DRENKOL-563187 format. One line per field, with one value per residue: residue in three letters; chain; x, y, z of N, C-alpha, C in turn. Coordinates in nm, 4 decimals. Example, Ala and Ser with C-alpha at 12.3 -4.5 7.8 and 13.67 -1.06 7.14 Angstrom:
# residues 2
resn: c(ala, ser) .
chain: c(A, A) .
n.xx: c(1.3190, 1.2850) .
n.yy: c(-0.5690, -0.2250) .
n.zz: c(0.7800, 0.7080) .
ca.xx: c(1.2300, 1.3670) .
ca.yy: c(-0.4500, -0.1060) .
ca.zz: c(0.7800, 0.7140) .
c.xx: c(1.3200, 1.2900) .
c.yy: c(-0.3300, 0.0030) .
c.zz: c(0.7800, 0.7870) .
//
This chain:
# residues 135
resn: c(unk, unk, unk, unk, unk, unk, unk, unk, unk, unk, unk, unk, unk, unk, unk, unk, unk, unk, unk, unk, unk, unk, unk, unk, unk, unk, unk, unk, unk, unk, unk, unk, unk, unk, unk, unk, unk, unk, unk, unk, unk, unk, unk, unk, unk, unk, unk, unk, unk, unk, unk, unk, unk, unk, unk, unk, unk, unk, unk, unk, unk, unk, unk, unk, unk, unk, unk, unk, unk, unk, unk, unk, unk, unk, unk, unk, unk, unk, unk, unk, unk, unk, unk, unk, unk, unk, unk, unk, unk, unk, unk, unk, unk, unk, unk, unk, unk, unk, unk, unk, unk, unk, unk, unk, unk, unk, unk, unk, unk, unk, unk, unk, unk, unk, unk, unk, unk, unk, unk, unk, unk, unk, unk, unk, unk, unk, unk, unk, unk, unk, unk, unk, unk, unk, unk) .
chain: c(A, A, A, A, A, A, A, A, A, A, A, A, A, A, A, A, A, A, A, A, A, A, A, A, A, A, A, A, A, A, A, A, A, A, A, A, A, A, A, A, A, A, A, A, A, A, A, A, A, A, A, A, A, A, A, A, A, A, A, A, A, A, A, A, A, A, A, A, A, A, A, A, A, A, A, A, A, A, A, A, A, A, A, A, A, A, A, A, A, A, A, A, A, A, A, A, A, A, A, A, A, A, A, A, A, A, A, A, A, A, A, A, A, A, A, A, A, A, A, A, A, A, A, A, A, A, A, A, A, A, A, A, A, A, A) .
n.xx: c(0.4392, 0.4889, 0.5934, 0.8447, 0.7513, 0.4731, 0.4285, 0.5041, 0.3104, 0.0837, 0.1301, 0.1521, -0.0823, -0.2913, -0.1901, -0.1430, -0.3970, -0.5270, -0.3738, -0.4347, -0.7122, -0.7058, -0.5679, -0.7504, -0.9646, -0.8509, -0.8172, -1.0885, -1.1888, -1.0465, -1.1525, -1.4191, -1.3868, -1.3246, -1.5512, -1.8265, -2.0898, -2.4356, -2.6433, -2.4770, -2.2748, -2.0230, -1.6912, -1.4818, -1.1695, -0.9747, -0.7828, -0.7612, -0.9954, -1.1845, -1.1583, -1.2688, -1.3154, -1.2267, -1.0137, -0.7704, -0.5779, -0.3938, -0.2059, 0.0115, 0.2750, 0.5218, 0.7808, 0.9267, 0.8339, 0.9620, 1.2942, 1.6502, 1.9010, 2.0538, 1.9668, 1.7733, 1.4525, 1.1820, 0.9711, 0.6547, 0.4275, 0.1169, -0.1152, -0.4233, -0.5578, -0.4291, -0.2873, -0.0738, 0.1620, 0.2861, 0.5359, 0.5777, 0.7985, 1.0016, 1.1798, 1.2473, 1.2206, 0.9001, 0.6365, 0.3260, 0.2116, 0.1100, 0.2237, 0.5057, 0.8255, 1.0753, 1.3842, 1.4477, 1.6436, 1.5946, 1.7166, 1.6033, 1.2955, 1.0240, 0.7401, 0.5632, 0.3867, 0.1753, 0.0438, -0.2006, -0.3123, -0.5779, -0.6935, -0.8910, -0.8034, -0.8586, -0.7691, -0.6208, -0.4944, -0.2551, -0.0950, 0.1886, 0.4157, 0.7693, 0.9586, 1.2601, 1.4533, 1.6415, 1.9272) .
n.yy: c(-4.0566, -3.7929, -3.7688, -3.5648, -3.4758, -3.5001, -3.3062, -3.0785, -3.0719, -3.0295, -2.7724, -2.6175, -2.6420, -2.4551, -2.1950, -2.2774, -2.3505, -2.1011, -1.9465, -2.0734, -2.0214, -1.7386, -1.6972, -1.8118, -1.6349, -1.3944, -1.4587, -1.4930, -1.2307, -1.0867, -1.2013, -1.1207, -0.8430, -0.8177, -0.8844, -0.8046, -0.5959, -0.6998, -0.6181, -0.4238, -0.3257, -0.5360, -0.4303, -0.3715, -0.5106, -0.5016, -0.2702, -0.2130, -0.2975, -0.0980, 0.0362, -0.1209, -0.2756, -0.0858, 0.0903, 0.3129, 0.6061, 0.6783, 0.8602, 1.1003, 1.2886, 1.5543, 1.6322, 1.8728, 2.1239, 2.3179, 2.3559, 2.4153, 2.4014, 2.0821, 2.0060, 1.7790, 1.6137, 1.4598, 1.2114, 1.0726, 0.7981, 0.6134, 0.3496, 0.1660, -0.1551, -0.1844, -0.3338, -0.2797, -0.0135, 0.3013, 0.5498, 0.8587, 1.1020, 0.8022, 0.7880, 0.6310, 0.2907, 0.1655, 0.0114, -0.1561, -0.0247, 0.0658, 0.2759, 0.4483, 0.5965, 0.7883, 0.9423, 1.2163, 1.3948, 1.6293, 1.7730, 1.9810, 2.1721, 1.9595, 1.7646, 1.5220, 1.2209, 0.9915, 0.6753, 0.4338, 0.1000, -0.1337, -0.4806, -0.4986, -0.3398, -0.0705, 0.2682, 0.5181, 0.8462, 1.0852, 1.4033, 1.6241, 1.9021, 1.9634, 2.2394, 2.3619, 2.6048, 2.8540, 3.0415) .
n.zz: c(5.3460, 5.1320, 4.7939, 4.6275, 4.3824, 4.4110, 4.6087, 4.4670, 4.2627, 4.4178, 4.5085, 4.2731, 4.1135, 4.1346, 4.0353, 3.7701, 3.6708, 3.7011, 3.5225, 3.2778, 3.2623, 3.2505, 3.0066, 2.8262, 2.8654, 2.7667, 2.4911, 2.4243, 2.4687, 2.2746, 2.0466, 2.0708, 2.0464, 1.7793, 1.6462, 1.4329, 1.5147, 1.5256, 1.2496, 1.1542, 0.8754, 0.7238, 0.7166, 0.4431, 0.4271, 0.2370, 0.0851, -0.1882, -0.2961, -0.2983, -0.5337, -0.7216, -1.0404, -1.2082, -1.4247, -1.3202, -1.2801, -1.0079, -0.9226, -1.0702, -1.0974, -1.0673, -0.8441, -0.8555, -1.0708, -1.2079, -1.2973, -1.2831, -1.5451, -1.5575, -1.3047, -1.0966, -1.0949, -0.9248, -1.0366, -0.9893, -1.0009, -1.0149, -1.0490, -1.0644, -1.1404, -1.3832, -1.6673, -1.8252, -1.8519, -1.9725, -2.0393, -2.1863, -2.2943, -2.3104, -2.0494, -1.8386, -1.7301, -1.6832, -1.4929, -1.4040, -1.1018, -0.7710, -0.6397, -0.7297, -0.7730, -0.9486, -1.0562, -1.2779, -1.5185, -1.7097, -2.0147, -2.1453, -2.1473, -2.0913, -2.1758, -2.0052, -2.0439, -1.8996, -1.9461, -1.8846, -1.9276, -1.9403, -1.9101, -2.1029, -2.3004, -2.2703, -2.2157, -2.0024, -1.9525, -1.8288, -1.8109, -1.7659, -1.7471, -1.7218, -1.6663, -1.7855, -1.6753, -1.8203, -1.7326) .
ca.xx: c(0.5288, 0.4661, 0.7145, 0.8711, 0.6638, 0.3391, 0.4250, 0.5115, 0.1793, -0.0073, 0.1575, 0.1434, -0.2044, -0.3732, -0.1426, -0.1572, -0.5379, -0.5548, -0.3098, -0.5136, -0.8368, -0.6741, -0.5359, -0.8773, -1.0408, -0.7871, -0.8552, -1.2316, -1.2055, -0.9968, -1.2515, -1.5359, -1.3526, -1.3176, -1.6823, -1.9071, -2.2210, -2.5472, -2.7049, -2.3731, -2.2112, -1.8829, -1.6017, -1.3901, -1.0329, -0.8854, -0.7887, -0.7723, -1.1311, -1.2657, -1.1451, -1.3425, -1.2409, -1.2069, -0.8786, -0.7614, -0.4473, -0.4045, -0.1178, 0.1154, 0.3184, 0.6642, 0.8045, 0.9619, 0.7852, 1.0590, 1.4293, 1.7612, 1.9711, 2.1345, 1.9014, 1.6868, 1.3166, 1.1270, 0.8407, 0.5851, 0.3054, 0.0471, -0.2382, -0.4851, -0.6214, -0.3568, -0.2092, 0.0472, 0.1741, 0.3979, 0.5709, 0.6293, 0.9039, 1.0419, 1.3054, 1.2674, 1.1352, 0.7864, 0.5522, 0.2093, 0.2395, 0.0205, 0.3025, 0.6459, 0.8904, 1.2099, 1.4359, 1.4778, 1.7238, 1.5714, 1.8074, 1.5194, 1.1572, 0.9682, 0.6041, 0.5574, 0.2523, 0.1662, -0.0732, -0.2259, -0.4027, -0.6296, -0.7014, -0.9851, -0.7350, -0.9016, -0.6562, -0.6360, -0.3663, -0.2378, 0.0275, 0.2369, 0.5431, 0.8760, 1.0222, 1.4004, 1.4726, 1.7764, 1.9625) .
ca.yy: c(-3.9529, -3.7479, -3.7505, -3.4255, -3.4463, -3.4818, -3.1757, -2.9759, -3.0664, -2.9710, -2.6291, -2.5474, -2.6602, -2.3342, -2.0983, -2.3316, -2.3368, -1.9587, -1.9031, -2.1263, -1.9456, -1.6030, -1.7064, -1.8322, -1.5096, -1.2989, -1.4972, -1.4664, -1.0858, -1.0444, -1.2459, -1.0340, -0.7101, -0.8220, -0.9172, -0.6940, -0.6002, -0.7360, -0.5062, -0.3357, -0.3874, -0.5779, -0.3399, -0.4391, -0.4894, -0.4927, -0.1307, -0.2033, -0.3331, 0.0221, 0.0816, -0.2117, -0.3224, 0.0306, 0.1377, 0.4487, 0.6596, 0.7339, 0.9753, 1.1235, 1.4250, 1.5802, 1.7087, 2.0070, 2.1494, 2.4093, 2.3258, 2.4757, 2.2997, 1.9866, 1.9650, 1.6618, 1.6196, 1.3287, 1.1833, 0.9621, 0.7532, 0.5008, 0.3126, 0.0396, -0.2374, -0.1669, -0.4484, -0.2229, 0.1316, 0.3551, 0.6884, 0.9261, 1.0218, 0.6898, 0.8190, 0.5301, 0.1726, 0.1717, -0.1075, -0.1285, -0.0133, 0.1566, 0.3947, 0.4337, 0.7227, 0.7819, 1.0762, 1.2528, 1.5157, 1.6711, 1.8748, 2.0918, 2.1602, 1.8338, 1.7256, 1.3793, 1.1631, 0.8575, 0.6058, 0.3022, 0.0193, -0.2504, -0.6048, -0.4791, -0.2447, 0.0668, 0.3446, 0.6492, 0.9165, 1.2143, 1.4694, 1.7467, 1.9442, 2.0139, 2.3503, 2.3832, 2.7505, 2.9003, 3.1606) .
ca.zz: c(5.3069, 4.9952, 4.7142, 4.5888, 4.2694, 4.4641, 4.6752, 4.3628, 4.1986, 4.5152, 4.5180, 4.1455, 4.0350, 4.1362, 3.9357, 3.6352, 3.6332, 3.6846, 3.3979, 3.1665, 3.2569, 3.2052, 2.8640, 2.7572, 2.8724, 2.6739, 2.3547, 2.4073, 2.4580, 2.1435, 1.9484, 2.0857, 1.9971, 1.6330, 1.5900, 1.3831, 1.5798, 1.4363, 1.1815, 1.1004, 0.7590, 0.7362, 0.6465, 0.3538, 0.4746, 0.1227, 0.0409, -0.3328, -0.3364, -0.3146, -0.6717, -0.8089, -1.1575, -1.2933, -1.4482, -1.2677, -1.2426, -0.8735, -0.9106, -1.1697, -1.0679, -1.0475, -0.7218, -0.9006, -1.2068, -1.2690, -1.2507, -1.3583, -1.6253, -1.4816, -1.1806, -1.1045, -1.0419, -0.8923, -1.0981, -0.9217, -1.0673, -0.9551, -1.1181, -1.0220, -1.2436, -1.5092, -1.7141, -1.8834, -1.8424, -2.0493, -2.0144, -2.3055, -2.3554, -2.2242, -1.9808, -1.7335, -1.7456, -1.5913, -1.4855, -1.3195, -0.9588, -0.7005, -0.6091, -0.7667, -0.8079, -1.0045, -1.0846, -1.4164, -1.5368, -1.8480, -2.0671, -2.1900, -2.1003, -2.1430, -2.1357, -1.9790, -2.0484, -1.8408, -1.9980, -1.8263, -2.0103, -1.8683, -1.9875, -2.2139, -2.3888, -2.2463, -2.1637, -1.9401, -1.9572, -1.7627, -1.8551, -1.7042, -1.8032, -1.6366, -1.7365, -1.7550, -1.6864, -1.8537, -1.6529) .
c.xx: c(0.5077, 0.5982, 0.7276, 0.7784, 0.5210, 0.3262, 0.4253, 0.3761, 0.0779, 0.0097, 0.1232, 0.0098, -0.2896, -0.3200, -0.1575, -0.3019, -0.5738, -0.4931, -0.3883, -0.6453, -0.8128, -0.6439, -0.6630, -0.9610, -0.9843, -0.8262, -1.0027, -1.2563, -1.1573, -1.0948, -1.3746, -1.5090, -1.3517, -1.4515, -1.7525, -2.0436, -2.3311, -2.6099, -2.6049, -2.3099, -2.0687, -1.7988, -1.5073, -1.2479, -0.9317, -0.8905, -0.8049, -0.9149, -1.2181, -1.2569, -1.2214, -1.2550, -1.2075, -1.0587, -0.8703, -0.6159, -0.4657, -0.3213, -0.0224, 0.1569, 0.4712, 0.6803, 0.8402, 0.9144, 0.8750, 1.1958, 1.5299, 1.8286, 2.0608, 2.0740, 1.8095, 1.5477, 1.2710, 0.9905, 0.7818, 0.4590, 0.2443, -0.0826, -0.2906, -0.5540, -0.5567, -0.2807, -0.0767, 0.0442, 0.2913, 0.4148, 0.6302, 0.6775, 0.9530, 1.1785, 1.3414, 1.1755, 1.0250, 0.7080, 0.4333, 0.2463, 0.1392, 0.0937, 0.4482, 0.7001, 1.0288, 1.2534, 1.4627, 1.5626, 1.7050, 1.6684, 1.7310, 1.3789, 1.0913, 0.8286, 0.6028, 0.4122, 0.2598, 0.0363, -0.0816, -0.3301, -0.4477, -0.6390, -0.7985, -0.9316, -0.7929, -0.7835, -0.7021, -0.4973, -0.3712, -0.1036, 0.0627, 0.3702, 0.6408, 0.9507, 1.1675, 1.4286, 1.6187, 1.8034, 2.0010) .
c.yy: c(-3.9203, -3.7339, -3.6030, -3.3846, -3.4208, -3.3475, -3.0620, -2.9593, -3.0011, -2.8195, -2.5559, -2.5591, -2.5342, -2.2303, -2.1478, -2.3168, -2.1899, -1.9051, -1.9500, -2.0504, -1.8037, -1.6014, -1.7256, -1.7055, -1.4060, -1.3316, -1.4668, -1.3170, -1.0337, -1.0837, -1.1553, -0.8951, -0.7049, -0.8548, -0.7917, -0.7038, -0.6325, -0.6114, -0.4085, -0.4038, -0.4289, -0.4783, -0.4210, -0.4077, -0.4833, -0.3506, -0.1163, -0.2343, -0.2105, 0.0773, -0.0074, -0.2603, -0.2085, 0.0656, 0.2824, 0.4847, 0.7273, 0.8596, 0.9798, 1.2683, 1.4311, 1.6638, 1.8531, 2.0227, 2.2468, 2.3803, 2.4028, 2.3649, 2.2119, 1.9421, 1.8457, 1.6950, 1.4764, 1.3168, 1.0623, 0.9273, 0.6381, 0.4763, 0.1820, -0.0240, -0.2172, -0.2950, -0.4014, -0.0719, 0.1749, 0.5028, 0.7447, 1.0643, 0.9143, 0.7125, 0.7152, 0.4122, 0.1811, 0.0414, -0.0752, -0.1317, 0.0838, 0.2863, 0.3665, 0.5693, 0.6958, 0.9237, 1.0928, 1.3799, 1.5610, 1.7823, 1.9986, 2.0712, 2.0415, 1.8125, 1.5735, 1.3343, 1.0199, 0.7946, 0.4682, 0.2306, -0.1020, -0.3709, -0.5948, -0.3763, -0.1031, 0.1410, 0.4727, 0.7123, 1.0441, 1.2710, 1.5876, 1.7801, 1.9854, 2.1180, 2.3619, 2.5313, 2.7817, 3.0277, 3.2756) .
c.zz: c(5.1601, 4.9229, 4.6766, 4.4750, 4.3169, 4.5338, 4.5726, 4.2935, 4.2923, 4.5213, 4.3878, 4.0729, 4.0307, 4.0363, 3.7910, 3.5877, 3.6130, 3.5558, 3.2764, 3.1520, 3.2048, 3.0552, 2.7822, 2.7544, 2.7762, 2.5303, 2.3279, 2.3899, 2.3230, 2.0341, 1.9533, 2.0285, 1.8446, 1.5675, 1.5434, 1.4507, 1.4786, 1.3778, 1.1225, 0.9785, 0.7907, 0.6586, 0.5615, 0.3975, 0.3611, 0.0681, -0.1097, -0.3806, -0.3594, -0.4565, -0.7690, -0.9225, -1.2522, -1.3039, -1.4030, -1.2402, -1.1077, -0.8587, -1.0291, -1.1540, -1.0621, -0.9216, -0.7557, -1.0444, -1.2818, -1.2089, -1.3352, -1.4402, -1.5376, -1.3502, -1.2055, -1.0521, -1.0173, -0.9582, -1.0279, -0.9987, -0.9886, -1.0288, -1.0605, -1.1416, -1.3810, -1.5416, -1.7733, -1.8644, -1.9307, -2.0174, -2.1426, -2.2650, -2.2577, -2.1583, -1.8742, -1.7635, -1.6399, -1.5989, -1.3957, -1.1709, -0.8977, -0.6664, -0.6413, -0.8078, -0.8660, -1.0372, -1.2333, -1.4145, -1.6811, -1.8901, -2.1129, -2.1350, -2.1697, -2.0893, -2.1238, -1.9801, -1.9969, -1.8891, -1.9334, -1.9117, -1.9305, -1.9608, -2.1051, -2.3145, -2.3809, -2.1834, -2.0960, -1.9379, -1.8752, -1.8065, -1.7656, -1.7692, -1.6951, -1.7199, -1.6891, -1.7819, -1.7129, -1.7747, -1.7407) .
//
C-alpha cells in the first residue's frame, strides 16, 4: 500500500519537471535576446557617455520670452560635466544638473546669462532676454 506522500510524488513529478524546464528555457531565451551578435559593436547604455568629458550646456531657455508686468516665466537649464554653474542676475539658487526649471517674475526686461564651469576652470555661457511689456 502506497502512502499519501508517495502517491502525491507520483502525480506531481511531471508538472514539476516541465515547469523547471520551461523556466530554464525562458531564462536562456532572455539571455540570447540580450547578446550582441558577433561583429556588431556593443552599444553604450550610459546616455551621459555620449558627451565624453566635454563641458556642454544642453539647454538654457525661457518658456515665455515676452510677459506682462507681474506675470511669470519658466527658465530651464541643463549642463553636463559641470562642477559649478551660475546665473546672472542671481534670481534663483542653481547647481549642476542635466535638466532643471524654476519660475521667475521679473519686474523689468532682464537679460539672463547661464555659465557652467568644469574642473579645469573652463567655462561656457549662454544668454537670452525676457521682455516685460508695458501696456
